[in-house]
N, C-alpha and C positions, 0 to 999 in steps of 0.2 A: 691596354686595358680600355676598352670603349673609345668613347669619342674625346678624352682627353680634357685637359683642363678648362673651364670655361672662363674665358677673358672676362676681366671685372668691368662693368659699364663706366665709359668716361662720359663725365658730364661737364658742361663748362657754363661760364656766364661770361657774355660778350660785354665789355664796358666800353662806351665812348670815353674820349679823355677830358675836353675842355667841357666844364660844366658838369661832369660827373665826378672825375677824380679830383680835378683842381678847378679853381674858380676860374670862369671865364671872364673875360673883358667885357663889359657890356657898355655899348655905345649907341646912342639913340635906340635902345631897345633891342640891338642885336648882338650876339654873342662872337665874340672873337677870341683867338688864342692868345696865350701871353707871347710876348715878342722875344723873350729871354728864359734861360734857366732862372736867373737872378729874381724876374718877375713873376715866376711860377708859385702859386700859393695853393697848397693842398686844402681840401674843403675839410672842415674839423671832424666830420663824421667818417671820413675815407677810410682809415687804418681799421677802426672797430668794425665797419661794414664788411670790409675785405676779409677781415680775419674770421668773422661770422660764416661768410661764404666758403672761405677756405675749410673751416672747421666741418662743413657739411660734404667736404669732398670734391668740390667744384674746382675745376681748372679755371684760372682769371686771366682771359685773354682781351687786351685792349685792341679794338678797331677804331681806327681813326683817319678822318680825313685831314690833310694838311695841305690844302692847295695853295697856300702862300709860297710853298717852295716853288711850283710852277709859275706863279705869278712874279716871281723874283723878288719878293719882299721878306723872304725867310730862307734859311740854309737849312739843309739836311743834318749839318753838324749842329746847329741849334735845337733843331727839333730832337735829335739824338741826347743832347746835354739835358733837355728837359726829361726825357724818358730815363735818363741815368738818376736823376733826382727822385723820380716817382719810384723807380725800382729799388733805390736805397731805402724808401719809407715805406713801401707797400709790398704786400706778396702778391705781386703781378709775376705770371707765368710767361708772358710773351706779349709783345707789341706787334700787331699788324697795321701797317700803314699805307695810305694811299697819298701819293704826293701829286697827283694830278689834278687838274681843274675840269670842269664840266665840259670845255670845248675839246679835251681829250678824248672824251667818248669811251673811257676805258670801262673794264668790268669791276674794277675795284672800288670805285668812288661810290660810296653811299649816296642815293639809295639804292645803288644795284648792290646784290648780294655777294659780290666776288670775294671779299675778304672772309666772310664767313663760310662760304664754301671751301676757300683755301685752308682754313682751320679744320674743318670737317674732314677734309682729305688727310690733312696732316697728323691729326690726333685721332681718327677713326670716330668721329662724333656722329650721334644721330641728333640731327639739329632740333627735331621736335622734342628732344629731353633735355635741350639747354635752353637758356634765357639771354635775352640782350637788354642792358639798361642804357638808355640814351635820354638826352634832353632836347633833342631837334627831331623834326618830323622826317630827314633823312635816316636817321637811326631806325626808327619805328617801320618805316616803309621798307628799309632793307631787311629788317628781321621778318616781315610778312613775307617777302619775296623768297626767304631761304626756308620758312615754314617754321620760324622760331618764335616762340613766345617772346613778347616785348613788354617792358616795363617802362613807361615816360615820366621822366622828372618833368614836371610842367613848371617852367620859371616865367611863364607868361611873356615870353619873347614876342617881339613885334615882327612876327613872320606867321606864315600859314602852319596849321597843325597837321599831325599825320593824315594821311589819306585813309586809312583803316585804324579801328579802334585798337588799341593796346591792350594786353591781358590785364594791366592795371595801370592807372594814373595816379601818381604820388608827388609828394612835394620834397623828398630829400633821397640820398642814397641809403640812409639808414633804414627808411621806410620801403624802399625798393628791396633790399636785402632781406628785411623781415618777410615781404610777400613771398619772395622766392623760396626761402627755406620753409615758409608753412605749406606753400604748394607742393614743394618736391617731398616733404614728409607725408603730406597726403596722399600723393601719389603713390609712395611705397607702401601704404596700408590696404 
């Protein structure tokens, strides 16, 4: 009977991990990941914010650089233990991880958009209809390179800012989720 059933639109919010879902360890004004699952502390607004995004129908995909594995100061097993703790507490659909360092020149390490492109292939996403929430320039630049609107949680780290303007600059995950929900609702009307 005609063209068949239309496939529902799949939308996603890409989330950086450290500084977005869990507290980054800040030393000398620069953010670092927790060294272990025991050290990992979720941000107070993470559960509420992700539930708000989930209620709007978004897939929640964590896209995270974990170069300490390539540097030999962290193990994949410890990174995965952190992810298990996050997964147990938050409605995250998948973790996409780059374990490389800049010298590896891979396509998956943000600011390159490889992790976003991989997710788009895997889930059939139109990246223009998705969002990325990040707290570092690498996140925002990766989103721009993928054609995905970015929301920057600006913690005023002592590092350079994004090359291009994000769709929004906010001070918390809750504020980022609110921006995304209101933007998505306006786009539907």
